C-alpha positions in Angstrom: -7.7 3.0 14.7 -5.5 6.2 14.0 -4.1 8.6 11.4 -1.0 7.7 10.2 1.7 10.3 9.0 4.9 11.0 7.3 8.1 11.8 9.1 7.2 15.5 8.7 3.8 17.6 9.0 2.9 21.0 7.3 0.0 22.4 9.1 0.2 25.2 6.5 -0.9 22.7 3.3 -4.1 21.5 3.0 -4.7 18.3 4.5 -5.1 15.1 2.3 -6.8 12.0 3.8 -6.4 8.9 2.4 -8.9 5.6 3.3 -7.3 2.4 2.3 -8.5 -0.8 0.7 -9.7 -4.3 2.5 -6.3 -4.4 4.1 -6.8 -1.5 5.9 -3.3 -0.2 6.4 -3.0 2.4 3.7 0.8 1.5 4.3 1.0 0.9 0.3 0.3 4.7 -0.4 3.9 5.4 0.3 4.6 4.9 -3.0 2.3 8.1 -3.9 3.9 10.2 -0.9 6.8 11.9 -2.7 4.7 13.8 -5.1 1.5 14.1 -2.6 3.8 15.2 0.2 4.8 18.6 -1.5 1.3 19.7 -2.0 -0.7 18.4 1.0 -0.3 17.1 4.6 -0.9 13.4 4.3 -2.5 11.5 6.3 -3.3 7.9 5.9 -6.2 5.7 7.9 -4.9 2.5 9.5 -7.4 0.0 10.6 -6.1 -2.7 12.7 -5.9 -6.3 10.9 -8.3 -7.8 13.5 -10.6 -4.8 13.6 -14.4 -5.8 12.8 -15.9 -2.3 13.1 -18.9 -1.6 10.9 -19.5 1.2 8.3 -21.2 3.5 11.2 -18.2 2.9 13.6 -15.9 3.7 11.2 -17.4 7.0 9.8 -17.9 7.9 13.6 -13.9 7.2 14.3 -13.0 8.9 11.2 -15.2 12.0 12.1 -13.6 12.2 15.4 -9.8 11.9 14.1 -10.8 14.7 11.6 -12.0 17.0 14.6 -8.7 16.2 16.1 -7.0 17.7 13.1 -9.1 20.6 12.8 -8.2 21.9 16.1 -4.9 22.1 15.3 -5.7 23.8 11.9 -9.5 24.8 11.7 -9.4 26.9 8.2 -7.2 24.4 5.9 -9.0 22.7 3.3 -9.2 18.9 3.5 -9.0 16.6 0.1 -10.6 13.3 1.2 -9.6 10.1 -0.7 -10.6 6.7 -0.9 -9.7 3.8 -2.8 -11.7 0.2 -3.3 -13.0 -0.4 0.1 -12.0 3.0 1.2 -13.8 4.6 -1.9 -17.4 3.3 -0.5 -16.2 4.6 3.1 -15.1 7.8 1.4 -18.6 8.0 -0.3 -20.4 7.3 2.9 -18.3 9.9 4.8 -18.9 12.7 2.3 -22.5 12.0 1.9 -23.4 12.1 5.7 -21.0 14.8 6.4 -20.4 16.8 3.2 -19.4 20.0 5.0 -16.4 18.1 6.3 -14.6 18.3 2.8 -13.6 20.3 0.1 -12.6 17.8 -2.5 -13.4 14.0 -2.9 -11.3 11.6 -4.9 -12.2 8.3 -4.9 -10.0 5.2 -6.6 -11.6 2.3 -8.3 -14.4 2.4 -5.7 -16.1 -0.9 -4.6 -19.8 0.3 -4.7 -20.5 -2.3 -7.2 -19.6 -5.1 -5.1 -22.9 -5.9 -3.8 -24.5 -6.2 -7.5 -21.5 -8.9 -8.2 -23.2 -12.5 -8.2 -20.1 -13.8 -6.5 -19.8 -11.5 -3.8 -22.0 -12.8 -1.0 -20.7 -16.2 -2.1 -17.0 -15.3 -1.6 -18.3 -13.4 1.7 -19.6 -16.6 2.9 -17.3 -19.3 2.0 -14.7 -16.9 3.5 -15.6 -17.3 7.2 -15.5 -21.6 6.7 -11.8 -21.5 5.0 -9.2 -22.7 7.5 -6.1 -20.4 7.4 -3.7 -22.2 5.2 -6.4 -22.2 2.6 -7.2 -18.4 3.1 -3.6 -17.4 2.6 -3.8 -19.6 -0.6 -6.8 -17.4 -1.8 -5.2 -14.3 -1.4 -2.4 -15.6 -3.3 -5.0 -16.2 -6.2 -6.7 -13.1 -5.8 -3.3 -11.4 -6.6 -3.5 -11.1 -10.5 -7.2 -9.6 -10.1 -5.9 -6.8 -7.9 -2.7 -5.8 -10.5 -1.7 -5.6 -14.0 1.5 -7.5 -13.4 3.5 -5.8 -16.0 3.2 -2.4 -14.1 3.4 -3.4 -10.7 7.1 -4.4 -9.7 7.6 -7.9 -8.2 8.3 -6.2 -4.9 5.0 -4.2 -4.5 3.3 -7.4 -5.6 4.8 -8.9 -2.4 4.3 -6.1 -0.4 0.5 -6.0 -1.1 -0.1 -9.8 -0.6 1.7 -9.4 2.8 -0.8 -6.7 3.5 -3.9 -8.8 2.4 -2.5 -11.8 4.4 -2.1 -9.5 7.6 -5.6 -9.2 7.7 -7.1 -11.8 10.0 -9.5 -14.6 8.5 -12.5 -13.3 10.5 -12.0 -9.6 9.8 -11.7 -10.6 6.0 -14.9 -12.0 6.2 -16.3 -9.3 7.9 -15.1 -6.8 5.6 -16.4 -8.8 2.4 -19.6 -9.1 4.2 -19.9 -5.0 4.3 -19.0 -4.7 0.7 -22.1 -7.4 0.2 -24.4 -5.2 1.8 -23.2 -1.9 0.7 -26.2 -0.2 -1.3 -25.2 2.7 -3.3 -28.9 4.0 -3.6 -29.3 4.3 0.1 -26.7 7.2 0.3 -27.7 10.9 -0.2 -25.2 11.5 -2.9 -26.8 14.9 -3.9 -25.8 16.3 -0.5 -21.8 16.0 -2.2 -21.7 19.3 -4.0 -17.9 19.8 -3.6 -15.8 18.8 -7.0 -15.4 15.0 -7.2 -12.4 13.5 -9.1 -13.1 9.8 -10.0 -10.1 7.0 -11.2 -11.4 3.9 -13.0 -8.9 1.4 -14.3 -9.7 0.1 -17.8 -7.8 -3.2 -17.1 -9.5 -3.7 -13.5 -10.0 -7.5 -13.2 -11.9 -7.5 -10.0 -14.4 -5.2 -10.3 -16.3 -3.3 -13.3 -14.8 -0.1 -12.2 -15.1 2.1 -15.6 -18.9 1.1 -15.5 -19.3 1.7 -11.7 -17.5 5.1 -12.1 -19.8 6.2 -15.1 -22.7 5.2 -12.6 -21.6 7.4 -9.6 -20.8 10.2 -12.6 -24.5 10.7 -13.1 -25.2 10.7 -9.1 -22.5 13.3 -8.5 -23.5 17.0 -9.8 -19.7 18.0 -9.9 -17.9 15.1 -10.8 -15.1 14.4 -13.4 -13.7 11.0 -14.1 -10.3 9.8 -15.4 -9.8 6.6 -17.1 -6.5 4.4 -16.4 -6.9 2.4 -19.6 -4.1 -0.3 -18.8 -4.3 0.2 -15.0 -5.6 -2.5 -12.7 -7.4 -2.3 -9.7 -4.5 -1.6 -7.2 -3.6 1.2 -9.4 -1.6 3.2 -7.2 0.9 0.5 -6.8 2.0 1.1 -10.6 5.3 2.5 -11.1 3.9 4.9 -13.9 1.0 6.2 -12.3 1.6 9.6 -10.2 -1.3 10.4 -8.4 -0.1 13.7 -7.7 0.2 14.5 -11.6 -3.5 13.3 -12.3 -4.4 15.8 -9.4 -2.7 18.6 -10.8 -4.2 18.0 -14.6 -7.6 18.3 -13.2 -7.1 21.1 -11.2 -7.4 18.9 -7.6 -4.1 20.5 -6.4 -3.6 23.7 -4.2 -2.5 26.4 -6.1 1.3 26.9 -6.5 1.3 29.9 -4.1 0.1 28.0 -1.4 2.8 25.2 -1.7 5.8 25.4 0.3 9.0 23.2 0.1 8.7 19.6 0.1 9.3 18.1 3.9 12.3 16.2 4.0 11.1 13.0 5.3 8.4 10.5 4.2 7.8 7.8 6.5 8.4 7.0 10.0 
């Protein structure tokens, strides 16, 4: 487990840490990188496809990785962003280590999964699927994850490949983690930093708008951005620019802090 980064890093910019969805790779964040890397020094968590670490283990490792980053630039601010499964992880991390971050961003957090009647059934069924049926099931899941008219076919194929790269036992384990995730057990009142929440109105996988409304009541300094036409995997959509949303809601560094954009994007 490690943080990935772009070709160029800039320790003078705030650190932006992205925690990915179920696939654990974070690789599909690259469609948002051109804008983000102008304002931030970006890292994304990469979890191996056969990694079955639980919530506490993931948090411990992320805290260690952040500690390594802070050794190089101890005074810069840190923006934590989590999407779906990573949104749950970000909420846990921020609740237990609130002093580590200056801003929290959650995108369609999967924190409602444990309250969905089908979740524990799907987690149990996945454990018994043969590999071929597992790959077919990910194909069937794709229309629930994206709004097809907003995500180019090539990106849909990349999302499908990312999901299928996760081993069947690991997918079953991560689903079971979501089925056991209880928002009520988190000390969310400890999160006093500003929180920005993105909720997709056309999310067919989870009730993201309803869930973000629930979170808004539990987080004292939060604001919500409604994305009426977006699907669950909204960061893959061509028209959605995360950096523009952050700027319009004062979740970006001041212009005086910014330097020229780095020349490269991905390794």
